[in-house]
Structures are given as structure tokens and as C-alpha cells.
C-alpha positions, 0 to 999 in steps of 0.5 A, a space after each residue: 556484442 557483450 550486451 547482446 550475449 548478456 541479453 540473450 542469456 536473460 532471454 533463454 534463461 527466462 524461457 527455461 524458467 517458464 518452461 520448467 514451471 509450465 507457467 509464466 509470461 514468456 512474451 515480455 521476458 523475451 522482449 524486454 531483456 535489454 531494458 532490464 539489463 540496462 536498468 540494472 547496469 545503470 542503477 546504484 544497487 548493492 547485491 551484498 546489501 539489498 536494503 542499503 538505504 540510499 540504493 536506487 529503488 527499482 519497481 517492476 510495475 509489469 511484474 508478470 515479467 518475473 522470470 526475467 526479473 529473477 534471471 536479471 537479479 541472479 546475473 547481477 549477483 543478488 542471492 537468487 541461485 540457479 536452483 531458485 531459477 529452476 524452482 520458479 513458481 514452485 511452492 515455497 520458492 523465493 522466485 514466486 509467480 510475481 515479485 514479492 518484497 521480503 521474499 526475493 532479495 532485490 525486490 523493493 515492492 510486491 507487484 502484479 496488479 497492473 499499474 500499482 507499481 507505477 504509483 508505488 514508484 511515485 511514492 518512492 520518489 516522493 520519499 526520496 525528495 522529502 528525506 533528501 531535502 530534509 537532511 540536505 546540508 550544502 551539497 551533501 545529503 544521506 539520501 540521493 537516489 533515483 527511482 526506476 520503474 519498468 512498465 508496459 502498455 497494460 500498466 498505462 491503461 490502468 486508472 491508478 497509473 494515470 492518476 499517479 503519473 499526473 501527480 508525479 508530473 505536477 510535483 516535478 519528481 525529476 528523479 523518477 525514471 519510467 522505462 516503458 516497454 512498448 510492444 503494442 500487444 495485450 493479451 487479447 490482441 494488438 494494443 489498438 484493439 482497445 487503446 489508440 492514444 498518443 502516449 507521448 503527447 499524453 505524458 508531455 501534457 502531464 508534465 513529463 520529459 519524454 525520450 524515445 528508443 526505437 531499437 528495444 534490443 539496444 542496451 547502449 541506446 537505453 543506457 544513453 537515454 537513462 543518462 539523459 533522463 538523469 539531467 531532466 528537471 521533470 520525471 522522465 519516461 523512456 518509450 522503448 519500442 520492443 517486440 513481444 516474444 523476441 526471437 521465438 516462433 511467436 514473435 510479435 503475437 499476443 499468443 506468446 504473452 502467457 505461453 510457456 515455450 516447449 522444448 522444441 520452441 526453445 531450440 528454435 529460440 536458441 537458433 534464432 538468437 544464435 545462442 547455444 550455451 548450456 541451460 542456466 549457465 552464464 557464458 564466461 564472456 558475460 561473467 567477465 563483463 559482469 565483473 567489470 560492471 560490479 567493479 564500477 558499482 563498487 566504486 560508486 557505492 564507495 563514493 556514496 559511503 565516503 560522502 555519507 562519512 563526510 556528512 557524519 563528520 560535518 553534521 553529527 546531529 543531523 546524521 544521528 537524527 537520520 540514523 534513528 529515523 526508523 526508531 521513532 516508530 516505537 512511540 508510546 502515546 499513553 502520555 496523550 491520554 486525558 481522563 476528562 468528561 466532555 459533553 460530547 465527542 467531535 470525532 473529526 476535531 479530536 482526530 485532527 488534534 491527535 494526528 498533530 500530537 503524533 506528528 509533533 512526536 514523529 517528524 517523519 510522519 507525512 500524508 495527505 488527503 483526496 482533496 477533502 482535508 478540510 472535511 476529514 481534518 487529516 492534515 498537519 497545522 504547521 506544515 505547508 503542502 509538499 510541492 516542487 517548491 517545498 519538498 519538506 512539506 508534510 501535507 501531500 496534495 493528492 487531488 481527487 485521485 484516491 486509487 493512486 493515493 493508496 498505492 503512492 502511500 505504500 511506496 512512501 512507507 516502503 521506502 523506510 525512514 518515513 511513515 505515511 497516512 492517507 485520508 478520504 471519506 469512508 465511502 471512497 475506501 472502495 477506490 483504495 481497496 486494491 492498494 489497501 490489499 497490497 499493503 496488507 499483503 506486504 504487511 506495510 504499516 500504512 495508516 488510513 484515516 477515514 471519516 464520514 462513516 455510515 448512515 449519519 452522513 445524512 443528506 448526501 444520501 446512499 452514495 456517500 453513506 458507507 455501509 459495506 466498506 467496513 466489511 471489505 476491510 475487516 475481511 483482509 488479513 493483516 489489516 487492523 480496523 478501528 471504529 472508535 467511540 471516543 478520544 481514548 480509543 483513537 489513541 489506542 488505535 495509534 498505539 496499536 499501529 506503532 506496536 504492531 507495525 502493520 497497516 491500520 485504518 481508523 474510521 470516524 463519524 461525521 457527526 458529533 456524538 454523545 461522550 463515552 467514557 472510553 478507556 485507552 488501556 482496555 481498548 488495546 484489547 480490541 473490546 472491553 466493558 464500557 459499562 458493566 453491572 453485576 446482575 447482567 442477564 445479557 450483553 450488548 456489543 457496539 462499535 463507534 457511534 453505536 456505543 452511545 446508543 447502546 449505553 442509552 438503551 442500557 439505561 432504559 432497560 435498567 429502568 425496566 428491571 433488565 440489567 445488561 453489560 455494554 461492550 465497546 469493540 473498537 477493533 474486532 481483529 485485536 479482540 480476536 487475538 486475545 487469550 480465550 479466557 479474556 474473550 470469554 470474560 468479555 463475551 459471556 455466551 451463556 447469556 444472550 449477546 446482542 450486537 449493534 453496528 450501522 453497517 452490513 458487515 456479517 462479522 458480528 454474527 460470530 459474537 452474537 447469540 443468533 441473527 435475531 440479536 444483531 441490529 445491522 443493515 441489509 440495504 443501502 441508506 437513504 437521503 435525509 437528515 442524519 438523525 432521521 435516516 439513523 432512526 429509520 433503520 432502527 438505530 434508536 434506544 427504543 428499538 434496541 430496548 424492544 429488540 432485547 425485551 422481545 428476544 428475552 421474552 421468547 428465549 427464557 
């Protein structure tokens, strides 16, 4: 009876939130209230300290059920008031349309795009296993939590979710519990309209433990399933049969998915549920029940804190290291700078060396590749792969699952205590774009290590020659995009990553290029003179591989009596943040400004004098030898010289 009254409070309150906003998703909020209540009832969370490091992580992959989420957080004592519920989906409210981390207390990750949350939850589970085993001494560890994920039919149809579920099964992440709200309805109609798969068999084939709850309104049955799941040696999915829009006059219909109920329909809901408590008021019987739940949670939290104190006393060194995990991310990388002249620049090799230097300085930096580690060279030399046999491995084997890799990396990083990177060929950044966008939206400091940029991929052809991807990344708010021309600019990218604590990508070429005397300190400004003359009559801006091309053109122009400055711009976003005086010094627009980059990005038109002074691409690439493809599109010193001479001749 207490469970029924509590879940009915959640149903009606959710419907009222959506009714007031005249916007929201009533269907799942009514159908899944027992799931949400049971999940929070069983989870180890601290409403007074929502960011407690050893709390159970709760991910709302089906984030459109946000009205239910906020009502549940309110009921479980988190700092979400009745007024916040009444201001659901209003400008400036913490009860946003979909859950947002660092906005509403108790929200561990921003969700909304279906399937992303499942992959985020896999990331949380990987982080928990890594930290728990890294610091484990006997039966004690400062980390020992579970990860819960609330999901629905829609999430499970997304490719990102299927990739992530496969990874979780392969890694045997047995502290991951997926609560599947199976109502067999999507926006357009019945689930069988688009999907007739046997999800139970599919989960089992991917290495998951599968439990079923036939009555989705039974909190006690869901409680029992969660208890069983905690004893599994595999990740567990609890398939819970529910009815969308339960209790409403549209119960079981796809029409209730995103439809606010009218006042009359809410009265029908109340009658069907036999629930007549005033709006937004918690029934006293439910409040008494919640008080007993809070008492139980307080006991569990005290037990955890007692264990942590025991760990501190027995293992003070490890405890100190654990407490200082997040302080490691203030690394000063200037000690890795080398002032040496090399014959050429092997970007991937230097990137590998630098990553290992950084990894040596920060033990809790982990990451992985989309099955291309030998090519991108983004891996740690002296560490095994992370697996169910060795949870302390720092190299994560994602396989060919780039979409999930990005979202999992978000989860790992959001866990705290760890920083994570992921890596693949730059042309496949498109597969990660939704996850990169979420990292940027959340300001989550994920590190993206891309290689094989632009035309110099060569023989693999236009499908593998990243032309437009850099434009996609540069247009995202909160994301720093580095295209270094040399070793010191790579280090500047890492320094920016640690200083800004924001998502950042480093993009390197496949080919060995000419050595450039790049400058670490200057590169921290985003752009700087890599070669300056006192009598310059123009400026050439270039990035990455094209910097050496610009320097060759500069030399040929000088032989013709034309002096130009060359600016390396490894990071446009960083340069744009600089004071106006600095920007005007580097880019003197009183003289012609030319820009060179082997991409189709329009960013450089804001720096260049005109369209005529921009050398870029307006097409995809071609298959052929790298040097020939590069030259075919005009990326030669001779063409740059001709472009400069022609413009100067006609624009004296």
C-alpha cells in the first residue's frame, strides 16, 4: 500500500508538472514511476551531499521522463523544491526539459539523446571497476558503488546503445544494472512497427544477465530483481513490463508519449488511481515511509564512511593518493618541452611519446581507440588492456564502436577521479559527433586524439580523407580544437587541456612532415608568428601540416623580393579568446592576410582579407599518392606564391 501511494504521488505530480508547463512527456512518467521509485529506494545516494564520490551513479538514458525524475528527486530529499517542480521547463529553472548535470542536484550526466545514457552508464561502471581495483586492499576500497541506468525501448534501438551494451558484456561489468521500461510503444505506434527483436535473447548473446518483472507497477518485485542483480557476475538488465500512460484515459496509446494532460484528464487520472491528495503535496503516510527509507540510507552511508575511515587508518599512503586524484589534473607540461631542431616531424610518433609522458605524470589518465591503436599510436606502452581479467589496465579495447566510445569516455570522465581520452582516424570523428557535442554541452574534459587528417591520408581516398570534420568540431561551443604543426604545439594542446579543464581535440597527420620551429609558450595563445620579418607586406596563416608549406612559400616569395610573415594557428578558439591588442598584433588587417588549410572549414574567412586570399577545399578529396593528391588541390609552395603574387598585383 505504501509503495502504491508513493508511486501514485509520483504519477500525479509528474502529470501536474507537465500540465503547468504545457510541455513534457507524460507517457513514460506515468508508466515507469514504480521503476524510478525502486531504483532510488535501493540506490546508495546522499541527498545532502549529491556529489559524494562513492555514491551509486544513476543515469536517465530515457531522459525525456524528466518530470518523473524531478518528482522522484524531490521525494527523496534532494534540493529540488515544490516551486522547482512547478517551474518545470521554464526559463532559468533547474528543472530543465531534459536532465542536466551541474544544474539539478542528483543528476550525474546530461541526457536526452536516446541511447547516450546507456553508454554513459557503461563509462561510469568502467571507472568504478578501475578505481575500486586500483585502490583495493584486501576487502577494502574507497570505491565500491553500483551504476543504475533507466532506459526504454527507444534507447535500445539506437546504435550507440547496442555498441555500449556489447562492450559492457565483453568486459563483464557486473556492477552495472539496467532497468528497462518495456512498454512496447514508440512515438509513431507499437514497437513492432519498427522492431520485432527478441531483446532477452539479444542481451544474453551479448553476455548479460537477464531478469524479468512482469508487473511494472510492483515496487517489491523490482526491489527483488535489483537484489538478485547485485549478485550477478555479469551486467544485468531487468526487463520490466509497463503500460505507457498508466492510469490515464490514454493508457497504452502512443498518443500519450509527449502529450500534456488537461485538467479534466488529470481528474480522470486521479479517479483511476484513487488518489485525491492536493496538488504537489506529499501524503503523510508517504512522508513517514520516506523517513524510514532515509534512516536506512543513513545507516548504509555510515557503514561506507566507517569502512573508508578504516581504509584511511590501515593504508594512509593509498588513502592520500585517492584523495588527491582530482588534484593531479593541474599538470604543468612545460618540463617536457624540447628546444631541438629535427630533420622532420613524425606527428603520430611524437604524439605517442607525449601521451606516455603525460600518462606517467598522471596515473589516472586512461583511454582507448576504435581498434586503430597501432595507427593512431594513442596507447600506453607499459599497461595492459582493461579487461575483466585486469581492471587496472589503462588501455580500453573499444573495438570498432566509435559512437559508444565517445559516450563511454564521457561517463568515465564524469565519474571524477579519472581523466579519459579516446582516439580514432579523424574521418571517423563523425561517428563520435553526438557524444562530443554532449561533452561540450556538459563542459566535460574529455580528450580526443585524432590522426590521419585531411588529404595526406592519400591512397585510402576521399572516404578516409577528413575534409569537413574540423569545421564540425570548431563550430561547437566549449570545445578546443588543436591542429599542431610540431611537438611543442602538441604540448601546448595538453597544457590548454589541463588549464581549461574542458573537452579538447588534438588532430595530427598521418605523414611525416617538415620540421617547424614551433613555440610552446606562444602556442598557448592559439596563434603566433612562427616566422616574422620587419618589412612584411602580408601575412600567411596556416595550421598543422600547412605551416611547413607556408614557410616554403615564404622563402620563395622572399627570393622574389616579397616579404611576408607566417602565423601558425594551432587553435582558433584559443586565439579568439586573446585580448584585442594581441589579435591585432598577430593579424594585421591593414595588410593582406592569406589563410591556408587543407579543409573545407569557413572559419578562416573571418581572418582573411577576402575569399581570394583563402586556400582551402570546396570538394572531397581523391584517391592517389598523398603528395600528388595534396598538390592536385593546390597545396604547393608554388601555388601559394602565385596566389600571393596575383592578389598583390591586382590589389596594390
